[in-house]
N, C-alpha and C positions, 0 to 999 in steps of 0.2 A: 785591219783596224788602224785608224790614224793615230800615230804616236806624236802627240802635240809637242812634247818636250824636244824630241829629236828634230822635228820640223823647225821649231824655233831656233835650234842650234844651227841648222843648215842656213836659215835665213840670216841669222846674226853674222855668220861668216860672209855671206854674200854682201851684206850691208857694210861690213867692215872694209870691203874692197872698193867702195865708191862713196863719194861725198857730193856728187853733182846733182843739181836739180834737173828734173826731167826736161824742162824747157831750156835749161842751160843759160838762164838769164837772171839778171838782177832786176829788182823792181823798177819800173819806168818812173820818171819824174811826174810830178803832179800835173794834171791837165788844167785847162783854163777854168777860171772860177765860174763860168757859165753853167757848169754841171757839178758844182761842189757839193750839193746836198743830195743825199740819197732819197729817192722818192718813197713815199709810204704806200703800202699795198692797199690801204683804205683811203678813199677820196677825202674822208673827213679828217684824216690825220695829217695835219700840215706842219707840225713842229719838227724841224730837222734834227738829226742826231748831232750830238756834240762832237766837235772835231777830236780825233784821236791824235796822239803824239806820233812823230815820225818813226820812233822806235817802237816795235810791237811790245805791248805790255805782257806780263805773265798771264793776265786774264782781263776780260772786260765783259760787261753785261750784268747778269743777275749776281747778287751778293751771295755769300755762303749761306746765309739764313734767308729762307724764302717764306713769305707770308702764308698763313693758312689758306687753303683752297687754290694755291698757285703751284703748278707743276714746274719743277726746275729741270732744264735740259743742259747737260754738260757737253760741250762741243770742243774737241781738240782740233787744232789747225796748225798750219805751217806758213802762214802768210805774214810777211813783214814789210816794212817800208810803206810805200804808197799802197800796195796791195793789202797790207794789214790795216791801214787806215780805212780803206774802202770797206773791208769786211766788218770792221768794228762799227762803222756807221750803219751798215745793214743790220747788224745784230741789235744795235740800239734802237733802230727804227722798228724792228719787229717787237722788241720788248715794249716800246711805247704804244704799239698798236694792239697789244694783248694784255688783258688783265688776268687771264688764267694760266699763261705760260711765260716763263722767263728763261732766257738762254744765257748761260755763262760760257763765253768763248775763251779758251785757254790756249795760249801760244805754246807750242812744244818744240820750237827750234826748226831745223831743216826737215825735209820730208823723211830722210833717213832717221833722224832723231825721233820723229813722231812714230814711225813704224817700230823702232826699237822699244820705245816706251809702251806701245801697244803689246808687243811681244812679252815684255816683262810683266805688264799688268794682267795678262791672261793667267799667269801663275798665281796671282794674288786676288783674282776676281775683283779688280778695281778699275774696270774698263769704263770709259765714258759712254754716253748714250749715242753720240755721233762723232765720227772722226773723218778727217780729210786725209786721203792716202793717194800718193802719186800713182800714175797709170801702171808703172812696171811692178807695183806691189799687188796688183789685182789677183793673180793666181794664188799667192799666199793668203790673202784675205779670204778667198773662197775656201781654201783648204783648211783654214783655221777652225772652221765650223762655229765661229763666234758671231757670225753675221745674221741679220734678218734681212733677206733680199728686198730691195725696193719693189720688186715685182709683187711681193705679198701685199704691200699697201696699195699698189696700183690696181691689182685685181679686186681687193676687198672694196675699194671705193669706186671702182670702174673709172679711174682717173684717166683722162684723155691725154695721150702723149702724141697725138697726131701733129701737133704744132712744133714738136721738137726736131732738131736736126737729125735725120736718120743716121748719118755717118757717125755722129757723136754717140747716139744711143747704142749703135751696134758695137762700137769699141768696148763698151762696158757691159755688153750682154754675152752670155754663153749659153748655148742650147736653148735659145729663145727666151731666156730669163734675164731681166735687167737686175744685176746684183747691186749696183751702186748708182747714185744719181750724179751725172756729170756736173761739174761746177766750173772750174777754170780750165778752159781748153785752148790749145794753140797748135799751130803747124809751122813749118819752116817757110821762109821766103828768101828770094834773091833780092838783096838790096844793092843799089848802085847809084852813082852820082851822074846826073844827066849832063851837067856842065863839063865833066871830064869826057863823056861820050862825044859831045860836040867838038871839043878841042882835038879829039883824036880822029875826027871825021866820021864818027859813027852816028847812027840815028838814035837820038835820045829817047824816042818813044818805042824803040824796039830792043828790049833786053834779050839776051841770048836764051834760047829755049832748049838747046842741046849742048852736050859736052863739047862738041866740035865748034859750035858757034861761040861758046864761052871762051875756049882756048884761042880762037882767032881774034876775038875782041880783046882779050887780055893781053895778047902780044902787042896790039896797037896801043893799048892804054899804058903799057909799061914805059917808064922814063928813067933815064940815067943822067946823073949830073956830070959836070966837067971832069971830075976825077974818075968817072966810070962806075961809080956806085949807084945802085938803084934808089931813086928818090921817090918813085911811085910805082907800086906793083899793080898789075892788072886785076888781080883777085887774091883772096886769101880768107881763110876761116880757121877756126881752132879745131883741134883733134877731139872729136866728140862722137861717141858711138851712135848717138841719136841721128846724126847726119847720115851715117852709113845705112841705118835702118830705113831712113826716109828715101835715100837713093834707091835702095832695093825695091821698096814698095812702089816707087814711082816708075819702076821698070817691070812691075808685076812679078817680082821675085820674092820668095818666102824667106823668112829668117830662120824658122825651124820647120820640121816636118809635120805631117798630119794636119795640113791646112792651117799652119801657124799655131798649132795646138788648140784649134777650135773644133775640129771634127772629132778629135780624141786627144788625150794628153800627149804633148810632144815627147819624143824619145831621143831625138838627135838634132843637132844644129844643121842648118842648110845654107848658112851664109858664106860658105866657101865655094859657091857656085861660079860658073863662068861669068855670070852677070856681075857678081861681087868682084871677081878678079879684074874684069874690065874697068869697073868703077874705080878700084883702088889704083890701077895703072894710070888712069886719067889723073887722079889726085897726084900721084908721083910724077907724072909728066910735067906738071906745072912747076914743081921744084927743079927738075932737071933742066927745063928750058928757061927758068929764071923769071917767069911771070907770076908765080904764086908765092905769097908770103906765109910761111908757117909760123904761127904765133904760139904753138904749144897747146897745152890742154886747158888753159885758163880763159874762160869766156871774156872776162874783162879786158884781157890783153888784146884780143881780136877787136872788141868793141872800141877800145881806145885808138887802135891803129886805124880803124875805119873812120871814126869821128875826126881823127887828126889828118885825114886825107892821105894816109900812107898807102892805101889801096883803093881801087875804084869800085870793086865789087866784093860782096861778102855774103855769107849765109847766116841767118839768125832766126830766132823765133818771131812769130807775129807779135808776141807780147813785148818786143823790143822796139816796135815801130815808133812809139811816142818818144822814147829816149833818143832815137836817131833824129827824129824831127826837131826835137828841142835843141839839138846840137847845131842845127844848120845856121841859125843866126850868127853863131860865133865862128863856125868854120867856112861860112859863105859858100856852101855847096847846095845844089838842088837835088833832093832825094827822090829816087824812083824805086819802084818795086816790080819784081817779076816773079813768075812761078818757078818752082824748083826745076832745074834742067834735068834731062835724061839723055842717054846715048841715042844718037839718031836712028840706030838700027834696032833699038830695044822695043819690046812690047809696051803699049801705053798702060800705065798704072795710075797711081794717085798717092797723095800724101796721107800719113797716119796722124791721128789725133794724139796730141801730147797734153800734159797737164795733170790734173788730179780730179778726184770725185769724192762724193760723200757716202759714207757707209754707216748704217744703223746697226747697233750691236745688241744681240739678244741678251737674255738673263737680266733684263730690267723689267720693272712693272709695266703692264700694258699702257698705263696712263703716260709714262715717260716716253715709250716708243711712239705712241700716237702724237704726243707733243713734239717729238723730234721730227716726225713726218710733216706736221704742220709747218715747222720751221723750214724744212727742205722745200716744201711747196712755195713758201714765201720767197726763198732765194731763187727759185726757178721761175718766178712770175716774169712776164715780159718787162714790166717796169724795173724790177730789180736787175734783170739781166742787161737791160739797156744801161743802167747806171754802172754796173760792173764793167761792161764793155768800154764805156767812156772813160772811166777812171783808170783802168788797167791795160786795156788793149787786148784782153782775152776775148775770144769769140763768145757771143751769146749762144746759149744752147737751144734757144727757141727762135724760130723764124720771125715770129711777130714782134720780137724785140726791135728789129730793124724798122718797124713801123712807128715806134715811139718817136715823137717829134724831136726830142733831145738827141736821140741816136741818129736820126736823119740829118740833123744839123751837124753832128760830129763827123759823119762820113762825108758830108759835103765839104766840110772844112779840111778834111784829110782824105782825099780821094785815093791815096796810096793804099789805104786799107781795103779798098774794093778788090784789089788783086787777091788778097787773102780769102775774101768771101767767095770770089769766083773759083779759086783753086779748090776750096773745100767742096763746093757744089759740083765741080767737074770730076771729082774722084769717083772711080767705079766702085761698085759694091762687091768686092772680092775679098778673099782671105788675106791677100797681101796688104790691101789697104785697111783692113780691120785691125791689123797689128798682131804681133805674137803674144801668146799667153803662156808664160813659163814661171815657175816658182823661184828661179835663180836669175832673174833678169838683171838685177844690179851687177852681179858677178859677170854675166854675159857681156854687158855693156863695157865693163872694165877690161875684160879680155879682148874685146874688139878694138878698144883704144890702144891696147898694147900692140896688137897686130898692125894697126894703121901706122903707128909710129915706127915699128920695126921695118915695115915695107918702105915707107916714104923716105926714111933716113938710111936706106940701103944696108940695114943690118940683116935682113932676110929677103929672099925673093918673094914677090907678092903671093904666089900660090902657096909657098911653104908657110908664110906667116898666117894666112887665113886657115890653112889646114890644121896648123897647130892650135889655133884659137878654137876652131870647131871641135877638135878632139877634146880640148879642155872643157868646153861648155857642155858637150855631150856627156862627158863623165859626170859633171855636176848635175845635169838633168836626171840622169839615171839614178844617182844617189838620192836626189830629192824625191823622185817618184817612188822609189823604194821605201823611203822613210815616211812619206805621206800616204802610202798605201794606194797609189794610183795605178 
């Protein structure tokens, strides 16, 4: 039987070891005013939502006291900055379009903060109707037994999900059941400066597709000043476990056993494989040869180095695209995008979905759950997904969102984003690309980052560092499974 208190304790420990967003990015700057107003789901609803402040408020939307005959939905989220502004506009638009439902959006801090608040609230039975949880919290949400799967609503209504991106749906599905509704989704991209490629004699329309090509290009792109100091690195990115997870999936390698925990609960880590060792050796090679800039674990440091022209290539989330584009008028560089590279000899894999999804929580009156579902459907509509895409850079979860004229105009204005769309659609439908499902994912990601740093800084051999991390994560998985009764 599930021991919820013990499971919460295990998750609390895991969360205490990490404070990073799954996408590893800060909110991108505001887009052009041409798409400033969130669309209404109803053609007759033309009044735009009022603008939200740049700092996410504690709550927005419905007031604490709701009028008679109106069902209130409490929605916890972790969106701030531009993303928070966009979400608040969508909430306001939904509230303006419905007389029978009002949503109160309550900002909970970071993803980790939100999941910790969820964990605490389970003990006091003060859970919201709807909560946004990052991707690596999925296994815990399922094991909490506190959720009402989205599949229940879909089946009851015969709701058509045929228009949804299949890779995105499959990430949040287990055993054929969609547990949560995808909302903000992203993948990694290779970003590079075309003008630097031209100056180095490289084809600016041909970003590297393999580790070997990236290393060759990076050597040519690296520059030294008169004193012999490196003034421009060929490549660089920050130490982030998500990148290693993506590198493995892109080479069709698993992170944990049992089909990444999708065929059966994972029992041991698999990320110390030869593929992982080769990948980390490539990472280390860049430092040894002097063409790679190691910026540490802070995403902002890598972003600033790239925007400042300190390196010619980097890795980052698709959600960072607008931020990089907005920096080009000041740094006078021409931004290009490429797909995530893999080793030339590796199997073809694909990228994994990152971001977060929406979970409905049971032990609420049916009226509230049905109202929460109505709000989820609103957020998932093509018009709202197009607005979300334009405002934030996150992927639409529906294919038809790309047919909305505003979205067509946006992609035409920023063709760099098409790389991300093509990369998503090119990903195979396998266990590696669907991503791992484990209850101690935050801890596993932190452990992986420790291993990466230990290896690239020559504190441990690559194999030894990965083996030690795999042993640590396997122990955590076993303890979690035992506590959760898996």
